N, C-alpha and C positions, 0 to 999 in steps of 0.2 A: 477599584474594580470589584472587591468582595461585596460591597453594598448592593451592587446590581445583580448579583447571583441570587437565584430563587432557592437554591440548594447549595450549601457550602461543600466544596469538593472533599471527598474522603477517598483514601485508597480503594477501600472495598468497593465503592460505587463503580469506579473505573473498572476493576477486576470483574464485577458482575456483568457490566456491559459488555466487556471482551468475552466472557463465556457465553453470554446470551447470543451475541453476534455469531460466534462459531457454531453454536448449537442450532440457530436458525438456518445458517447456510447449509450446515451438514444435513439437517432433517429434510429441507426442500430438495436438495440435491439427490438424497436417497429416495424420496418419494418420486422423483422423476424417473427413475429406474435406468438412467443413462450413466454408464460407467465413465470415470474421468478420461480414460484412455480412448473413448469413442466421441469425445466432444467435438473434435475437428472433422467428423465424417459428414456432417450436414448442418444446415442452418437450424433445423428443428432439434437436434441433439445440443447444439451450442446453446440455444435459447432455453430449453427446458432443464438442461444439466448445469447451467451456470447463470445465464441471464436472468431467469425468473427469480432465483434466490437473491440476486443483487437488488432487483427491484423491490422486493419485499423488505429486504434488510434496510435499503435506502430510505424507505417510509418510516420504518420503526426507529432508525437512528435519528432522523430528523425530528420526529415527534419527541424522542427522548431528550434530545439536546435542548428543544424548545421548553419542555416541561422543567428541565434542570436550570434553564436560563444560562447555558454554558457557551452559546454561540461565540462570543467575543474571545474568552480565553482558549477555546478549542481551535479557533481559526487565526488568531493573531498573537504575535509576540509583544511583550511590554518594551523590550529593546532589541534590536537587531544585533547580531554579532558582527565580527569583522567580516568582509565581503569576499576576500580572495579565495576562500575554501570553495566557492561555487564552481571552482574549476572541475571538481569531480562530477557534479551533476552535468555539467556541460560536455564532459567525456562520455558520459552515459546517453546524452542526447545523440551523440555521434553514433554510438552502438544502435540506438533506436533507428536512426536513419539508414544504417547498413541493413537492419532487418527489413525495413520497408523497401529498400531498393532491391533486396534479394527475393522479395515475395513473388510467387507465381499468381499474378493477379488475373491471369486468364482463366484459372481454375475456379475463381469466385462466381457465385451465382447471386442473385438478388437477395435471397433468404439468408445465405451465409453471411453476407456483408452486413445485413441489417442486425443479425444476431451479434456480430463482431462489434458493430457500434454500441450495442446495449452493454457489451463486455467493459467498455470504457468506465462504466458505473463503479468498477472495482477501485478505482482511484478515489472516489469519493467515500465508499463504505469502508475500506480498510484503513484509509488515512484517518477518516473521522473516528474510527473505533480506536486505533492505536495512537497515532500522533496528535490526536484531537482530544478525545474524552479521557482516554487512558492517561495520556500525558498530563492533562489538566488535573486529574485526581492524584497522580504521583507527585506533582509539584506542590501539593498541600502539606507533604511531609519530608520528602527526599531531596537530596541534592541533585544538581543537573547532571552529573555524571551518571548516576543511578538511573535518572529519567531517560537519558539516551539508551543506556544498556537495556533496560527492561522493556522500553518500547520496541526496540529493535529485535530483542530476543523473542518476545511474545508475538510480535508480527511474524517472525520466521517460523516459530512453532505452530502458528495456525495452520500452516500448509501441510502439517501432518495428516490433516483429515483426507488429503488426496489419496494417501495409502489405503485408508478404509474405503476409498471409493473406487479402487481398482488400479491405481498406479503402483508399480514395483517399489518396494522399500528402498533399494539403493537410490533409485532415481528421486524418490521423494526426500531422501536425507540430503542429497545433492541440492535439491530445490530449496530445502530449509537453509543450507549454507549460503547459497546465492541470495536468498530473500534476507538474511541478516545483513549482507553487504548493501543490498537495495534499501533496506530500512535506515541504514546509517546515511546513505545518500539522501534519502528524503528527509531525514532529520536535518542534515545540513542545509537542504533547500529552505526548510521552515526557518532555520535560525539566520540564514544569510539574507533571505528576502523579507523576513518579518511576517510572513503569513504562510498558512498551511495550503492556500489555494494552489499555488504553483506546484507543490509536492503532489497534490491531487492530480493535477493536469499531467505531470510527467509520469506518474504511476499509471494513470489510466491508458495513456498512449504506450507506454512500455509494455503493458499486458496485451494491448491490441496488436503490437508488432510482433510479439513472441508467438501468438496464435496465428497471425497472418503468415509468417515466414515458414511455419510448419505445415500449412495448408498447400496441397499441390506438391510440385516440385520445386524445392528452394534453388536459388541462384548459387553460382559458383563460390561467391564471397560470403554466404550465409554464416559459416563457422566464425568469421572474423567478428561478427556481432557479439558473440559470447566472450570472446577474447578481450575485446575492447570493454565490455561490461565489467569483467573481473578486474581489469586494470583500474577502472573507474571506482570500483569497490574497495580495492587495496588502498588507493589514494585516499578514499573517503575515511578509512580507519586511521591513516596517518594524520588527516586534517582535522578529525573530529575534536580532538582535545583543544584546538584553536577556537572553535566556535562554543565550546563549553566553558573555556576560561573567562572568568569574570561575569558569567551569567547570573542574573538576579531576578529569576522568573517565578519565584515562589508567589503562590496566590495571596494576595493581600499585602505583599511587599512594598507596593506603590500606592496602597490605598490612601 
């Protein structure tokens, strides 16, 4: 695999991409003038406050990945892990379906729905940044246990920018904790399926569902979505050693 790469992975490259992604998203969202807490008020707010930054970031990330020649290691495992830990992501899918079933779809208008669809891009941008390019760079040096922990932790910490965009700090810190659980689930998806694509899909649909259920008046069972999500995250923490065990994913190890 190493011979096909235009630039050999280095830890600093992945960290630079991570910082650059967070900076671009934060800058575009700040220039929009839409506080994080107002994203759900209208389709215009959601697009300008979140969707536009994702479109710009997606273009920049795709260009960067192409220039580096990292599409293959960013999107695919060399060897899949054991399959059964995918139970945790499946439980997350149940939580996602609960969110969608509890959504007040009557409160949607065309503009808000269109902006919500754009929001699915977050699955591409955040996954490619963390469990794609950052993961590839970390695998040049670190063991797989550190790769899981650092990609999940940095994914969680990127959500701190929401506090600077108007969200209350306690709510943001809770979001960071939940994101670490989610990051572990998405890592398990990558390891068990052998590709980042399914993690991108699940991530995008999850974020879509969380914004959807908070728009309008949520259904009576909306709170159960969060409970099931936490259960999936706890199981993911228990299962993750099994997908790390025996991993031989360092760049060039199978060249």
